[in-house]
C-alpha atoms as a printed R data frame, in Angstrom:
    type eleno elety resid chain resno      x       y       z
1   ATOM     1    CA   UNK     A     1 18.343   4.408  13.129
2   ATOM     2    CA   UNK     A     2 21.992   4.963  11.791
3   ATOM     3    CA   UNK     A     3 24.257   2.089  12.520
4   ATOM     4    CA   UNK     A     4 21.082  -0.339  13.142
5   ATOM     5    CA   UNK     A     5 19.495  -2.765  10.586
6   ATOM     6    CA   UNK     A     6 16.363  -4.019  11.256
7   ATOM     7    CA   UNK     A     7 15.750  -7.554   9.703
8   ATOM     8    CA   UNK     A     8 12.025  -7.366   8.281
9   ATOM     9    CA   UNK     A     9 11.934 -10.550   6.373
10  ATOM    10    CA   UNK     A    10  8.172 -11.817   6.638
11  ATOM    11    CA   UNK     A    11  9.496 -15.195   8.225
12  ATOM    12    CA   UNK     A    12 11.436 -13.408  10.698
13  ATOM    13    CA   UNK     A    13  8.556 -11.163  11.706
14  ATOM    14    CA   UNK     A    14  6.086 -14.010  11.752
15  ATOM    15    CA   UNK     A    15  8.218 -16.229  13.939
16  ATOM    16    CA   UNK     A    16  8.811 -13.456  16.377
17  ATOM    17    CA   UNK     A    17  4.937 -12.967  16.596
18  ATOM    18    CA   UNK     A    18  4.705 -16.330  17.898
19  ATOM    19    CA   UNK     A    19  7.549 -16.137  20.263
20  ATOM    20    CA   UNK     A    20  6.032 -13.247  21.859
21  ATOM    21    CA   UNK     A    21  2.716 -14.601  22.459
22  ATOM    22    CA   UNK     A    22  2.723 -15.911  26.369
23  ATOM    23    CA   UNK     A    23  1.046 -19.001  25.744
24  ATOM    24    CA   UNK     A    24  3.971 -20.211  23.544
25  ATOM    25    CA   UNK     A    25  5.411 -23.482  25.263
26  ATOM    26    CA   UNK     A    26  9.065 -23.624  26.210
27  ATOM    27    CA   UNK     A    27  9.736 -26.352  23.491
28  ATOM    28    CA   UNK     A    28  7.943 -24.137  20.939
29  ATOM    29    CA   UNK     A    29  9.893 -20.951  22.248
30  ATOM    30    CA   UNK     A    30 13.164 -22.952  21.820
31  ATOM    31    CA   UNK     A    31 12.164 -24.241  18.449
32  ATOM    32    CA   UNK     A    32 11.303 -20.977  16.950
33  ATOM    33    CA   UNK     A    33 14.643 -19.470  18.581
34  ATOM    34    CA   UNK     A    34 16.579 -22.016  16.660
35  ATOM    35    CA   UNK     A    35 14.629 -21.353  13.417
36  ATOM    36    CA   UNK     A    36 14.783 -17.539  13.621
37  ATOM    37    CA   UNK     A    37 18.579 -17.608  14.604
38  ATOM    38    CA   UNK     A    38 19.297 -19.159  11.018
39  ATOM    39    CA   UNK     A    39 17.292 -16.425   9.189
40  ATOM    40    CA   UNK     A    40 19.181 -13.607  11.269
41  ATOM    41    CA   UNK     A    41 22.263 -15.491  10.479
42  ATOM    42    CA   UNK     A    42 21.573 -15.155   6.978
43  ATOM    43    CA   UNK     A    43 21.176 -11.625   7.048
44  ATOM    44    CA   UNK     A    44 24.295 -10.683   9.250
45  ATOM    45    CA   UNK     A    45 26.661 -12.468   7.081
46  ATOM    46    CA   UNK     A    46 25.199 -11.094   3.814
47  ATOM    47    CA   UNK     A    47 28.128  -8.824   2.778
48  ATOM    48    CA   UNK     A    48 30.765 -11.328   3.661
49  ATOM    49    CA   UNK     A    49 33.737 -11.098   1.205
50  ATOM    50    CA   UNK     A    50 34.051 -13.895  -1.324
51  ATOM    51    CA   UNK     A    51 37.199 -15.074  -3.420
52  ATOM    52    CA   UNK     A    52 37.276 -17.513  -6.281
53  ATOM    53    CA   UNK     A    53 38.614 -20.946  -5.969
54  ATOM    54    CA   UNK     A    54 39.278 -23.566  -8.706
55  ATOM    55    CA   UNK     A    55 37.087 -26.709  -8.299
56  ATOM    56    CA   UNK     A    56 35.977 -29.605 -10.384
57  ATOM    57    CA   UNK     A    57 32.321 -30.399 -10.672
58  ATOM    58    CA   UNK     A    58 31.501 -33.714 -12.093
59  ATOM    59    CA   UNK     A    59 31.358 -32.059 -15.651
60  ATOM    60    CA   UNK     A    60 33.976 -29.734 -15.881
61  ATOM    61    CA   UNK     A    61 36.657 -27.415 -14.159
62  ATOM    62    CA   UNK     A    62 35.557 -23.827 -12.909
63  ATOM    63    CA   UNK     A    63 36.015 -20.879 -10.593
64  ATOM    64    CA   UNK     A    64 33.684 -20.704  -7.963
65  ATOM    65    CA   UNK     A    65 33.084 -18.344  -5.116
66  ATOM    66    CA   UNK     A    66 33.819 -19.215  -1.438
67  ATOM    67    CA   UNK     A    67 34.087 -17.155   1.619
68  ATOM    68    CA   UNK     A    68 37.469 -15.354   2.023
69  ATOM    69    CA   UNK     A    69 39.556 -15.116   5.081
70  ATOM    70    CA   UNK     A    70 39.356 -16.798   8.343
71  ATOM    71    CA   UNK     A    71 36.182 -18.387   9.943
72  ATOM    72    CA   UNK     A    72 33.614 -16.401  11.780
73  ATOM    73    CA   UNK     A    73 33.470 -16.265  15.473
74  ATOM    74    CA   UNK     A    74 30.076 -16.594  17.151
75  ATOM    75    CA   UNK     A    75 30.309 -14.915  20.628
76  ATOM    76    CA   UNK     A    76 27.226 -15.873  22.932
77  ATOM    77    CA   UNK     A    77 26.292 -13.748  25.694
78  ATOM    78    CA   UNK     A    78 25.555 -16.683  28.326
79  ATOM    79    CA   UNK     A    79 22.831 -17.873  29.000
80  ATOM    80    CA   UNK     A    80 20.278 -16.850  26.529
81  ATOM    81    CA   UNK     A    81 22.719 -16.239  23.598
82  ATOM    82    CA   UNK     A    82 23.187 -20.121  23.164
83  ATOM    83    CA   UNK     A    83 19.790 -20.162  21.884
84  ATOM    84    CA   UNK     A    84 20.698 -18.079  18.830
85  ATOM    85    CA   UNK     A    85 24.215 -19.800  18.884
86  ATOM    86    CA   UNK     A    86 22.606 -23.200  18.076
87  ATOM    87    CA   UNK     A    87 20.799 -22.201  14.962
88  ATOM    88    CA   UNK     A    88 23.577 -20.229  13.577
89  ATOM    89    CA   UNK     A    89 25.882 -23.114  13.988
90  ATOM    90    CA   UNK     A    90 23.633 -25.140  11.884
91  ATOM    91    CA   UNK     A    91 24.061 -22.807   9.152
92  ATOM    92    CA   UNK     A    92 27.823 -22.006   9.694
93  ATOM    93    CA   UNK     A    93 29.074 -25.144  11.301
94  ATOM    94    CA   UNK     A    94 32.814 -24.248  10.870
95  ATOM    95    CA   UNK     A    95 32.376 -20.924  12.839
96  ATOM    96    CA   UNK     A    96 34.505 -20.764  16.118
97  ATOM    97    CA   UNK     A    97 32.642 -20.012  19.211
98  ATOM    98    CA   UNK     A    98 33.285 -17.546  22.451
99  ATOM    99    CA   UNK     A    99 31.199 -17.592  25.561
100 ATOM   100    CA   UNK     A   100 30.768 -14.586  27.535
101 ATOM   101    CA   UNK     A   101 29.366 -15.054  31.065
102 ATOM   102    CA   UNK     A   102 27.634 -11.896  31.567
103 ATOM   103    CA   UNK     A   103 24.392 -11.255  33.649
104 ATOM   104    CA   UNK     A   104 22.311  -8.127  34.655
105 ATOM   105    CA   UNK     A   105 22.056  -7.419  38.462
106 ATOM   106    CA   UNK     A   106 18.183  -6.922  38.669
107 ATOM   107    CA   UNK     A   107 18.607  -4.321  41.252
108 ATOM   108    CA   UNK     A   108 21.184  -2.041  39.534
109 ATOM   109    CA   UNK     A   109 20.658  -3.189  36.154
110 ATOM   110    CA   UNK     A   110 24.627  -3.264  35.758
111 ATOM   111    CA   UNK     A   111 26.384  -6.117  34.383
112 ATOM   112    CA   UNK     A   112 28.281  -8.941  36.480
113 ATOM   113    CA   UNK     A   113 30.943 -10.826  34.497
114 ATOM   114    CA   UNK     A   114 31.671 -14.308  35.455
115 ATOM   115    CA   UNK     A   115 33.161 -16.256  32.560
116 ATOM   116    CA   UNK     A   116 35.027 -15.183  29.072
117 ATOM   117    CA   UNK     A   117 36.532 -17.856  26.596
118 ATOM   118    CA   UNK     A   118 37.502 -17.112  23.053
119 ATOM   119    CA   UNK     A   119 39.916 -18.104  20.233
120 ATOM   120    CA   UNK     A   120 43.383 -16.570  20.648
121 ATOM   121    CA   UNK     A   121 43.466 -15.086  17.320
122 ATOM   122    CA   UNK     A   122 40.062 -12.787  17.139
123 ATOM   123    CA   UNK     A   123 41.847 -10.082  16.225
124 ATOM   124    CA   UNK     A   124 41.891 -11.618  12.616
125 ATOM   125    CA   UNK     A   125 38.246 -12.620  12.859
126 ATOM   126    CA   UNK     A   126 34.846 -10.992  12.301
127 ATOM   127    CA   UNK     A   127 32.996 -11.453  15.736
128 ATOM   128    CA   UNK     A   128 29.307 -11.777  15.717
129 ATOM   129    CA   UNK     A   129 27.978 -11.311  19.393
130 ATOM   130    CA   UNK     A   130 24.394 -12.954  19.820
131 ATOM   131    CA   UNK     A   131 22.009 -12.102  22.627
132 ATOM   132    CA   UNK     A   132 18.287 -12.303  22.362
133 ATOM   133    CA   UNK     A   133 17.733  -8.707  24.067
134 ATOM   134    CA   UNK     A   134 19.454  -5.398  23.859
135 ATOM   135    CA   UNK     A   135 17.740  -3.893  26.666
136 ATOM   136    CA   UNK     A   136 19.683  -1.396  28.725
137 ATOM   137    CA   UNK     A   137 22.600  -2.412  26.755
138 ATOM   138    CA   UNK     A   138 24.827  -2.608  29.737
139 ATOM   139    CA   UNK     A   139 25.771  -6.463  29.158
140 ATOM   140    CA   UNK     A   140 26.249  -6.166  25.627
141 ATOM   141    CA   UNK     A   141 28.722  -3.236  26.290
142 ATOM   142    CA   UNK     A   142 30.418  -5.260  28.881
143 ATOM   143    CA   UNK     A   143 30.776  -8.168  26.405
144 ATOM   144    CA   UNK     A   144 32.136  -5.781  23.578
145 ATOM   145    CA   UNK     A   145 34.627  -4.393  26.235
146 ATOM   146    CA   UNK     A   146 36.022  -7.926  26.833
147 ATOM   147    CA   UNK     A   147 36.254  -8.775  23.205
148 ATOM   148    CA   UNK     A   148 37.952  -5.421  22.148
149 ATOM   149    CA   UNK     A   149 40.500  -6.017  25.310
150 ATOM   150    CA   UNK     A   150 41.509  -9.312  23.594
151 ATOM   151    CA   UNK     A   151 42.214  -7.401  20.401
152 ATOM   152    CA   UNK     A   152 39.007  -7.766  18.453
153 ATOM   153    CA   UNK     A   153 37.947  -4.959  16.235
154 ATOM   154    CA   UNK     A   154 35.615  -6.404  13.651
155 ATOM   155    CA   UNK     A   155 32.426  -6.748  15.709
156 ATOM   156    CA   UNK     A   156 28.736  -7.070  15.006
157 ATOM   157    CA   UNK     A   157 25.838  -7.476  17.383
158 ATOM   158    CA   UNK     A   158 22.830  -9.577  16.664
159 ATOM   159    CA   UNK     A   159 19.609  -9.901  18.689
160 ATOM   160    CA   UNK     A   160 16.073 -10.318  18.553
161 ATOM   161    CA   UNK     A   161 14.671  -7.220  20.246
162 ATOM   162    CA   UNK     A   162 16.174  -3.952  20.858
163 ATOM   163    CA   UNK     A   163 15.047  -0.884  23.206
164 ATOM   164    CA   UNK     A   164 15.574   2.524  22.116
165 ATOM   165    CA   UNK     A   165 17.392   3.100  25.275
166 ATOM   166    CA   UNK     A   166 19.754   0.112  24.929
167 ATOM   167    CA   UNK     A   167 20.578   1.371  21.292
168 ATOM   168    CA   UNK     A   168 21.647   4.645  22.547
169 ATOM   169    CA   UNK     A   169 23.636   3.365  25.570
170 ATOM   170    CA   UNK     A   170 25.287   0.955  23.208
171 ATOM   171    CA   UNK     A   171 26.143   3.310  20.339
172 ATOM   172    CA   UNK     A   172 27.356   6.035  22.788
173 ATOM   173    CA   UNK     A   173 30.083   3.493  23.909
174 ATOM   174    CA   UNK     A   174 31.007   1.253  20.913
175 ATOM   175    CA   UNK     A   175 29.718   3.337  17.884
176 ATOM   176    CA   UNK     A   176 31.743   0.959  15.432
177 ATOM   177    CA   UNK     A   177 29.772  -2.053  16.385
178 ATOM   178    CA   UNK     A   178 26.725  -2.427  14.257
179 ATOM   179    CA   UNK     A   179 23.520  -3.549  15.585
180 ATOM   180    CA   UNK     A   180 21.255  -6.067  13.820
181 ATOM   181    CA   UNK     A   181 17.864  -6.884  15.091
182 ATOM   182    CA   UNK     A   182 14.427  -8.298  14.313
183 ATOM   183    CA   UNK     A   183 12.509  -5.282  16.035
184 ATOM   184    CA   UNK     A   184 13.186  -2.107  17.736
185 ATOM   185    CA   UNK     A   185 10.425  -2.015  20.291
186 ATOM   186    CA   UNK     A   186  8.836   0.707  22.240
187 ATOM   187    CA   UNK     A   187 10.864   1.296  25.429
188 ATOM   188    CA   UNK     A   188 11.888  -0.218  28.680
189 ATOM   189    CA   UNK     A   189  9.911  -0.390  31.961
190 ATOM   190    CA   UNK     A   190 10.946   0.232  35.287
191 ATOM   191    CA   UNK     A   191 12.581  -3.032  35.700
192 ATOM   192    CA   UNK     A   192 14.640  -2.644  32.968
193 ATOM   193    CA   UNK     A   193 12.598  -5.009  30.557
194 ATOM   194    CA   UNK     A   194 11.837  -4.543  26.961
195 ATOM   195    CA   UNK     A   195  7.999  -3.459  26.193
196 ATOM   196    CA   UNK     A   196  6.071  -4.798  24.717
197 ATOM   197    CA   UNK     A   197  9.165  -7.601  24.532
198 ATOM   198    CA   UNK     A   198  8.590 -11.339  24.891
199 ATOM   199    CA   UNK     A   199  9.501 -11.559  28.636
200 ATOM   200    CA   UNK     A   200 12.889 -13.067  29.876
201 ATOM   201    CA   UNK     A   201 14.115 -14.967  27.021
202 ATOM   202    CA   UNK     A   202 16.327 -17.308  29.105
203 ATOM   203    CA   UNK     A   203 13.617 -18.217  31.211
204 ATOM   204    CA   UNK     A   204 11.370 -18.783  28.426
205 ATOM   205    CA   UNK     A   205 13.805 -20.837  26.736
206 ATOM   206    CA   UNK     A   206 14.937 -22.986  29.380
207 ATOM   207    CA   UNK     A   207 11.308 -23.181  31.337
208 ATOM   208    CA   UNK     A   208 13.215 -21.686  34.568
209 ATOM   209    CA   UNK     A   209 10.287 -19.358  35.491
């Protein structure tokens, strides 16, 4: 699927399978989400540009590679996005963070926005939006809309699971934003949940249902 990268690393797929199991505990789900987020982060940042810097090792002076440009911004779609965010910050602790408050109305399946906070210079940075699910795509579209309104133009979207319907919807509005996911599942059910999916990621992560 054009514009979509499926991260099929064996460790990613193994951990995702355990997360899908309904008997996986809240603590186990949360731990696995943190672990898998580091693996996903590794892949979504694989092509960051490098520059050379002169450093001194304990033995010699050398030219060594370092990430070029300003630090990344991880943009978490609240609340479930924070589960991915925590693991990614362990891997890239210097990243800036944006929080986007968007939830899906369960009757209309449309996004409701309630919070937005981001660094002022996001136009100069690579933004990686994180949310465990790309279901209908409406919340993700709203999040990208908000970031673009503030000047962001270099944006990627990272999720655990995506539905074909959500990908199609998302790409129809934001074809310039690449999608990275661990799995493209079968379809959405009548309630807008991804099938086979793993249930509501926020509820499973926080034990609220």
